[in-house]
C-alpha positions in Angstrom: 41.9 -39.1 -47.4 40.3 -38.8 -44.0 39.9 -35.0 -44.4 38.4 -35.4 -47.8 35.9 -38.0 -46.5 34.8 -35.6 -43.8 34.1 -32.7 -46.2 30.7 -33.9 -47.4 29.6 -34.4 -43.8 30.7 -30.9 -42.8 28.9 -29.4 -45.7 25.7 -31.3 -44.8 26.0 -30.1 -41.2 26.4 -26.5 -42.3 23.4 -26.9 -44.6 21.2 -28.4 -41.8 22.3 -25.7 -39.3 21.7 -22.9 -41.8 18.2 -24.4 -42.6 17.5 -24.4 -38.9 18.4 -20.7 -38.6 16.2 -20.0 -41.7 13.2 -21.8 -40.2 13.6 -20.0 -36.9 13.7 -16.6 -38.7 10.6 -17.5 -40.7 8.7 -18.5 -37.6 6.7 -15.5 -36.2 6.9 -14.2 -32.7 3.4 -14.7 -31.2 1.8 -12.5 -28.6 -1.4 -13.3 -26.9 -3.5 -10.4 -25.5 -6.2 -10.8 -22.8 -8.5 -7.8 -22.2 -12.1 -7.0 -21.4 -13.5 -6.7 -24.9 -17.3 -6.7 -24.1 -19.7 -5.1 -21.6 -19.4 -1.7 -19.8 -15.6 -1.9 -19.7 -15.1 -2.9 -23.3 -13.6 0.5 -24.3 -10.6 -0.2 -22.2 -9.9 -3.4 -24.3 -10.5 -1.5 -27.5 -7.9 1.1 -26.6 -5.5 -1.5 -25.5 -5.9 -3.4 -28.8 -5.1 -0.1 -30.7 -2.0 0.5 -28.6 -0.8 -3.0 -29.1 -1.4 -3.0 -32.9 0.4 0.3 -33.3 3.5 -1.0 -31.5 3.4 -4.3 -33.5 3.1 -2.5 -36.8 6.0 -0.2 -35.8 8.2 -3.3 -35.0 7.2 -5.2 -38.2 8.0 -2.1 -40.3 11.5 -2.3 -39.0 11.9 -6.1 -39.4 10.1 -7.4 -36.4 11.8 -8.9 -33.4 15.2 -10.3 -34.1 14.2 -10.5 -37.7 11.0 -12.3 -37.1 7.5 -11.0 -37.8 5.2 -10.4 -34.8 1.7 -11.8 -34.8 -1.0 -11.1 -32.3 -4.1 -12.8 -30.8 -6.8 -11.0 -28.8 -9.2 -12.7 -26.5 -12.0 -11.4 -24.2 -11.7 -12.1 -20.5 -15.1 -10.6 -19.8 -13.5 -9.3 -16.5 -14.0 -12.8 -15.0 -11.2 -14.7 -13.3 -12.1 -18.1 -14.6 -12.5 -16.8 -18.1 -9.2 -15.0 -17.8 -7.4 -18.3 -16.9 -9.0 -20.1 -19.8 -8.0 -17.3 -22.2 -4.4 -17.4 -21.0 -4.3 -21.2 -21.4 -5.7 -20.9 -24.9 -3.0 -18.5 -25.9 -0.3 -20.7 -24.6 -1.6 -24.2 -25.7 -3.6 -23.4 -28.8 -2.2 -20.1 -30.2 1.4 -21.0 -29.3 2.0 -17.6 -27.7 5.6 -16.8 -26.8 4.4 -14.2 -24.3 1.0 -13.1 -23.0 0.0 -9.5 -22.1 -2.9 -7.5 -20.8 -5.6 -8.0 -18.0 -7.9 -5.2 -17.0 -9.4 -6.5 -13.7 -7.4 -6.8 -10.5 -9.4 -9.9 -9.7 -8.5 -11.5 -13.0 -4.9 -10.6 -12.6 -4.7 -12.1 -9.1 -6.2 -15.3 -10.4 -4.0 -15.5 -13.5 -0.6 -14.7 -12.0 -0.1 -18.0 -10.1 -1.0 -20.0 -13.2 2.0 -18.5 -15.0 4.3 -20.7 -12.9 2.6 -23.8 -14.3 2.6 -22.4 -17.9 6.2 -21.2 -17.6 5.3 -18.3 -20.0 6.1 -14.6 -19.4 3.0 -12.4 -18.5 3.2 -8.6 -18.8 0.4 -7.0 -16.9 -0.5 -3.7 -18.6 -3.5 -2.4 -16.7 -4.7 -4.4 -13.7 -3.4 -2.5 -10.6 -3.7 -4.9 -7.7 -0.3 -4.9 -5.8 -0.7 -8.6 -5.2 0.7 -9.7 -8.6 4.0 -8.0 -7.8 3.5 -8.6 -4.1 2.1 -11.7 -2.3 1.5 -13.5 -5.6 4.7 -12.4 -7.3 6.6 -15.0 -9.3 9.3 -15.5 -11.9 7.0 -15.2 -14.9 4.8 -12.2 -14.0 5.7 -8.6 -14.7 3.9 -5.3 -14.7 4.8 -2.3 -16.9 2.3 0.2 -15.5 1.5 1.9 -12.2 -0.1 -0.2 -9.5 -2.6 0.8 -6.8 0.2 1.6 -4.3 1.9 4.0 -6.7 -1.3 5.7 -7.8 -2.7 6.0 -4.2 0.6 7.4 -3.0 0.0 10.3 -5.4 -3.6 10.7 -4.3 -2.6 10.8 -0.6 0.0 13.4 -1.3 -2.6 15.6 -2.9 -5.1 14.9 -0.2 -2.6 15.9 2.5 -2.5 19.4 1.0 -6.3 19.7 1.1 -8.3 21.2 4.0 -10.6 18.1 4.3 -10.1 16.1 7.4 -12.9 13.5 7.2 -12.8 11.2 4.3 -15.0 8.5 2.6 -14.8 6.5 -0.6 -16.9 5.4 -3.5 -15.5 2.4 -5.3 -16.1 -1.0 -6.9 -17.0 -3.7 -4.4 -14.1 -6.0 -5.1 -10.3 -6.0 -4.6 -9.5 -2.9 -6.6 -11.9 -0.7 -4.7 -11.2 -2.1 -1.3 -7.4 -2.0 -1.7 -7.5 1.5 -3.0 -9.3 2.6 0.1 -7.1 0.6 2.4 -3.9 2.1 1.0 -5.4 5.6 0.9 -6.1 5.4 4.7 -2.6 4.0 5.4 -0.7 6.5 3.2 -2.8 9.6 4.2 -2.5 8.8 7.9 1.2 8.9 7.6 1.1 12.4 6.0 -1.8 13.7 8.0 -2.1 12.0 11.4 -5.3 13.9 12.2 -7.2 12.5 9.2 -10.4 10.7 9.9 -11.9 7.9 7.8 -15.5 6.8 7.8 -16.1 3.2 9.0 -16.8 0.4 6.5 -20.6 0.6 7.1 -20.6 4.3 6.0 -18.5 4.1 2.8 -20.0 3.4 -0.7 -18.8 0.2 -2.4 -21.0 -0.8 -5.4 -21.1 -4.1 -7.4 -19.5 -3.9 -10.8 -22.9 -4.5 -12.4 -24.4 -1.3 -10.9 -25.9 1.2 -13.3 -28.0 3.3 -10.8 -25.6 5.0 -8.3 -28.2 7.3 -6.8 -28.3 5.5 -3.4 -24.5 5.5 -3.1 -24.3 9.2 -4.1 -27.0 10.1 -1.5 -25.1 8.1 1.1 -22.0 10.1 0.6 -23.8 13.5 0.4 -25.6 12.7 3.7 -22.4 11.7 5.5 -20.0 13.9 7.4 -17.3 13.4 4.8 -15.4 16.5 3.7 -13.4 14.6 1.1 -14.2 11.6 -1.2 -11.8 9.1 -2.9 -13.5 7.7 -6.0 -11.9 4.6 -7.4 -14.7 3.7 -9.8 -13.6 3.3 -13.4 -14.8 2.6 -16.9 -18.6 2.5 -17.4 -19.2 2.6 -13.6 -17.3 6.0 -13.3 -19.1 7.4 -16.3 -22.5 6.5 -14.9 -21.5 7.8 -11.5 -20.3 11.2 -12.7 -23.4 11.8 -14.9 -25.8 10.9 -12.1 -23.7 12.8 -9.4 -23.7 15.9 -11.5 -27.5 15.8 -11.7 -27.8 15.4 -8.0 -25.5 18.3 -7.1 -22.6 16.2 -5.9 -20.1 18.5 -7.5 -21.2 21.6 -5.7 -17.8 22.4 -4.2 -18.7 21.4 -0.7 -16.3 18.5 -0.6 -12.9 17.7 -2.0 -12.9 15.0 -4.6 -10.2 12.7 -5.9 -10.9 10.4 -8.8 -8.1 7.8 -9.1 -8.8 7.0 -12.7 -10.8 10.1 -13.7 -8.2 11.1 -16.3 -8.7 7.9 -18.4 -9.4 9.2 -21.9 -12.0 6.5 -22.3 -13.9 8.2 -19.6 -13.2 11.8 -20.7 -14.3 11.0 -24.3 -17.6 9.5 -23.0 -18.3 12.4 -20.7 -16.8 15.4 -22.6 -18.3 18.6 -21.1 -20.3 16.5 -18.6 -17.0 15.9 -16.7 -16.9 18.7 -14.1 -13.9 21.0 -14.0 -11.8 21.7 -11.0 -11.6 18.0 -9.9 -8.3 16.3 -9.1 -8.0 13.2 -11.2 -5.4 10.5 -11.7 -4.4 8.1 -14.5 -1.5 5.8 -15.3 -0.4 7.8 -18.4 -1.4 11.2 -19.5 -0.7 12.1 -23.1 0.2 15.8 -22.2 2.4 15.1 -19.2 5.6 14.4 -21.0 7.1 16.5 -23.8 9.9 14.1 -24.8 10.3 13.1 -28.5 9.3 9.5 -27.7 5.9 10.7 -26.3 5.3 13.2 -28.9 5.9 10.6 -31.6 3.5 8.2 -29.9 0.7 10.7 -29.4 1.0 11.9 -33.0 1.1 8.4 -34.5 -1.8 7.2 -32.3 -4.1 10.2 -32.8 -3.4 10.2 -36.6 -4.3 6.6 -36.9 -7.3 6.4 -34.5 -8.5 10.0 -34.4 -8.4 10.1 -30.6 -5.8 10.8 -28.0 -4.2 7.7 -26.4 -5.4 6.4 -23.1 -3.3 4.9 -20.4 -4.6 1.4 -21.4 -3.4 2.1 -25.0 -0.1 3.2 -23.6 0.1 0.1 -21.3 -0.3 -2.3 -24.2 2.1 -0.3 -26.4 4.6 -0.3 -23.6 4.4 -4.0 -23.0 5.1 -4.8 -26.7 8.1 -2.4 -26.7 9.4 -3.8 -23.4 9.2 -7.4 -24.7 11.0 -6.4 -27.9 13.7 -4.6 -25.8 14.1 -7.7 -23.6 14.5 -10.0 -26.7 17.1 -7.7 -28.1 18.9 -7.6 -24.8 19.2 -11.4 -24.6 19.2 -12.1 -28.4 16.4 -14.6 -28.0 12.6 -15.0 -27.6 13.0 -18.3 -25.7 10.7 -17.9 -22.7 13.3 -18.4 -19.9 15.7 -16.0 -21.5 13.0 -13.4 -22.0 12.3 -13.6 -18.2 15.9 -12.8 -17.6 15.8 -10.0 -20.2 12.8 -8.4 -18.5 14.3 -8.5 -15.0 16.0 -5.1 -14.4 15.1 -3.9 -17.9 15.2 -0.1 -18.4 13.8 1.6 -21.4 12.4 4.9 -22.6 8.7 4.9 -23.2 6.1 7.6 -23.9 5.4 7.8 -20.2 9.2 8.3 -19.6 11.9 6.0 -18.5 10.8 2.9 -16.7 12.8 0.2 -14.9 11.3 -3.2 -14.1 12.5 -3.9 -10.6 14.1 -7.4 -10.5 13.1 -8.1 -7.0 9.3 -8.0 -7.6 9.0 -7.3 -11.4 7.1 -4.0 -10.7 7.8 -1.1 -13.1 9.3 1.9 -11.4 7.7 4.7 -13.5 6.8 8.4 -13.0 3.2 9.4 -12.4 1.0 12.4 -12.9 -2.3 13.8 -11.5 -4.1 16.9 -12.5 -7.1 19.1 -12.2 -9.8 18.8 -14.9 -10.1 21.9 -17.1 -11.8 23.0 -20.3 -9.7 23.9 -23.3 -11.1 24.9 -26.7 -8.1 23.1 -28.3 -9.2 19.7 -27.1 -12.5 17.8 -27.4 -12.2 16.5 -23.9 -11.3 17.8 -20.5 -7.5 18.2 -20.0 -5.4 18.4 -16.9 -4.3 21.9 -15.9 -2.3 22.1 -13.7 -0.5 18.8 -13.7 1.4 17.5 -10.7 4.2 15.1 -11.5 5.7 12.5 -9.2 8.9 10.5 -9.6 8.8 6.7 -9.6 11.2 6.6 -6.7 8.9 8.7 -4.4 5.7 6.8 -5.1 7.0 3.2 -5.2 7.1 1.4 -1.8 10.2 -0.6 -1.0 10.2 -4.3 -1.9 10.2 -5.1 1.9 6.6 -3.7 2.1 5.2 -5.5 -0.9 5.2 -9.0 0.5 6.9 -10.4 -2.6 9.0 -13.5 -2.1 10.2 -14.3 -5.6 9.8 -17.9 -6.8 
């Protein structure tokens, strides 16, 4: 009699439990994206949106994440730290984001990273390169799936060490990204080339982000004793600089030039044949640097859909979505605390190659590539020929040097 009386209760419990599973499966996984979507750097946000949408559509076509559809929300940070914080909060509190991704500006990333401890929501940085977010400001909820300044500058310094130039200067944005790029370049090149000389702060060329006329900065460099120039300008600033520098005879072969983000396809499409050939340029992903099936499929799908070759920012957003999905599959959940554990130490194959998110500081260990700008009739933009590849292990500083003390 007792067993019979329990039967309806058990049936009811099974029904309730099953309904709960059904409700969870019906609830979409929500991803909030935060990029610069307006102003002179808007192209970066547009490329990122394209990469993210491609990854999400690929996931949804295969059933989503753990059987749940993926939805996205995009917001403009305008490249401003206070706006970036508001956008992230909006994603979490209003849009109900399970995870947030993006950030173009190093200043925005440095401001947002500490807030993630309060929001207790995973953040995957896909573009901003300041080492601080996986260094002095590292925390449980902040991850980066792309190369940071240290890794990119490690490649630049290795190339510079093989050049004849001994005296170096820089042209960069007058905020953390430009200053940190120059600081690490001096540090890393001095290790490889002890006789290298670096012009003092008063003689280098740091320009405000709002600059459109670079003539005075270009003149300053051309009138200096510098034999080599590290250029860390990016986006609209780099496009304006190159156009004006070309008109002023800057690319006359009298000085070695390294452009840390000169191989961004956003820049190459804007400049086309105005980008000088024979210049060493870097990027965080180059669509021709990797001939694996994963990369070939990504390049084909992206170029077919958008009629352009993917940029490193498109790859960063694409990579973040794929990494999140892989972490969810690893822990069989999208619950935020479990996702954090799933991301720590995660390894996966991406178009850029295999990456591993180092658990000690949440920085992706990923291979990198630089190359020399070249004209090729098969492409509408300058390509890199030759390409010099670097392994993630050789360009990533040890955790002890990052300043990260994980919370």
